[in-house]
Each structure stands twice: as structure tokens, then as C-alpha cells.
N, C-alpha and C positions, 0 to 999 in steps of 0.2 A: 248417396242420392236419396233424398227424402221428399223434398217438395219440388225441386226443379229436375224432374226425371227426364232428361233429355241430353243429348250429346252436342247440341248446338245452342248458341245463345244462352249460355249457362255460366253466371259469374263464378260460382263455386268450382266448377270444373276448369274454367280458365285459371283460377288461382291454384288449384291442385297441379295442374300441368306445368305452371310457371314454377312452383316450388320443387316439383320433381325434377325438372330440367336443371335448376339452380343447384340442387343438391346432388345431382347425377345418381338419382335413386329411381327404382321403378315405381310406377304408379299402380295402385290396387284401387279399384272402384267397387264399393259395396252398395248394392241397391236392395234393400230388404223390404218385405211386405209382411206386416203382422197380420194375424188372422182375427184378432179381437179388439177392436177399438169401437167407439160408439157409432161411427158412421160406416162401418164395414158393410159391403153389399157385394153381391156376385157382379152386379153391373160395374161398380168401381174397380173391383178386383180384375175383371176381364180387361179393363182399360189399362191397368197397371201391367198385367201380364203381356198384353200385346206390346206395350211399350218396352217391356224388358227384352222381348224377342228382338225387337228392332235395335235396341241399345247393345245387345249382345253382338249382332252382326257388326255394328259401327265399331265397337271396341275390338273386336277381332281383327278387323281391317287394319286398325292402327296399332296392333300389337300391345294393347293395353290389358293388363290382367283384370277382368270384370268378374264380380261374384254376385249373380242374381240369387237372392235367397227368399224362398217363400216358406213362411212358418207353417209346419204341417198341423201343429196343435199349439194351444196357448202356452207361451213360456219356453217353447222349444229353442227360440233364438237367443235366449238369454245368455250372455257372455260371448257371443259371436264377435262383436265389435272389439272387446277387449282381446280376444284371442288374435284377431287379424292385426290389431295394433301392437302386438308385443315386439315386433321387429321394425316398427315405423319410426320415422323421424318426426312426423307430424300427421295430424288427422285435419282434413278440411271437411266442413259440413255446411249444408244449407242452414241459413238462419231465416226462419219464417215465424211470424207471430200467430199463425193460424192454429186453431184447435190445440191438440196435444204436443205440438212440436216443441214449444219452449221448454216444457218439462222433460221432454225426451232429450233435448240438446243438454239441458243442465245434468241429467243422469249420466249421458254419455261422457261429459267432460269429466266426471268423478271416476269413470271407470277405466279410462285409457291412461297408460303410463307416460304419454307425451303430450305436448301442447295441442289442444284442439282449437282450431280457428274456424269461427262461424262467419259465413259470407252471406251478406244480404243480397238476394237476387229477386226481391219481391217486385221491383219496378225500377223506373228510371231514377227516382229519388230514393236514396236509402231511407229506411224507416228510422234510423238512428239520427238523421238530419233534422227531423221534427222532434223538438224537445217536449212537446205536449199534444194532447188531443185538442182539435179545433172544434169550437161550438157550432160553427156554420160552414157550409161549402164555400161561401163568399170569403170568409176569413182564411180558410185553408187555400183558396186559389190566390189570394193576396200573398201569402207566404211562399207558395209555390212558384209565383212569377219572380220572386226575389231570390229564391235558393236554387231553383232547377238549373239555370244555365251553368252553374258551377259543376254540375254532375253530368252534363250532356257530353262532355269529351270522353267519359268512361263508359263504353258500351261492351257488352260481352261479344266474343268472337262468333261469327256465324258458323264457322266450321274449324273449331280448335284442334280436332284430332287429325285433320289433313296435313298439318305440318308438325306432327308429333315426331320427336326424335330424342329418346332417352333410354336409360338402362332397361333391360327386360328382366322379367322374373319368370322363371320356369314353372314354379308351383306355388300355391299359397302355403303359409306356414301352417303346421299342425298344431 
């Protein structure tokens, strides 16, 4: 969980739950917070930490293995995703065009020994549905009016953890 840091209305979590059920494998959710990026601030970190506490409670109720990780010093989390993915069948991640996320996702895909699937949950219209940047709001609205109806039948689940039934994982891999 990197950009959609929530247990509801989350396309990537929906996909991860779907694949875990289909593969009859347990789900492990990693939500990490780096300590050194250009926009790091106490205010933003407080927001993320409060969300992690809420997420921990939701995942515990659903018997999903949740690993909230707060980097204590720069670089301390290096290799964490790779270690968690060693016994994985698949890694599902948020796909977001914002700030450093594209570089982080590209680096993650090179580190994990399995397929990494990036799920666009940035809005109702996937960013990949627009093949270019639009010069004006008018031009974009015209495109949106033509393409958005095809995407409106695909919405994230309001409470995907409430119907969670799949394998359990006693502990995280070491």
C-alpha cells in the first residue's frame, strides 16, 4: 500500500484479495513509510501513522497478515519487499503517477522474484485509458465523456475485507 492507503474502495487491495482467493494463498499486505523523501513532514507522517493504526485493526479483523513498516533511518527498509516476496506467487502494487511513485514501482519490479502487477486506482478513469496529455480542460472533458462510461461498471469494493475468506499465514517469512 503506497498511494491508496486504505482498506476500502481500493482497486489494488481488491485485486490482491481476488488473486489470493483464486490461488488459495494467504495475503500479506505491506504498508511502508520511508523517512526521507522530498515532501516528508511530521504532519504527513502523522496522517500516515494514524491510517496505519486504523488499517492494522481492519486487517486483524479480517485475519489478513498486515505489515506496517516505518523506516527508522534512511535506507533501513532496503530489501524488505524483496524478502517478503521470496515465497510469494504475485506482488500487487498501487500504480500512481504522482511524485516518486513511478520510480519506486519500477525499482520494486526489478527486486521481486515474481510478477509485480500495478493497479491504477487514481480515479474512475484509469490513467492508461488516456493515451496523451490533453492541452485544455475542454478537450479532456470531451475525451472523458466518450471513454468514462466504459469504466463506470468497474468500481472498487466498499468493504472488501468483510467477505474475506482464504488461506491464513501464521507468520511472515524471515
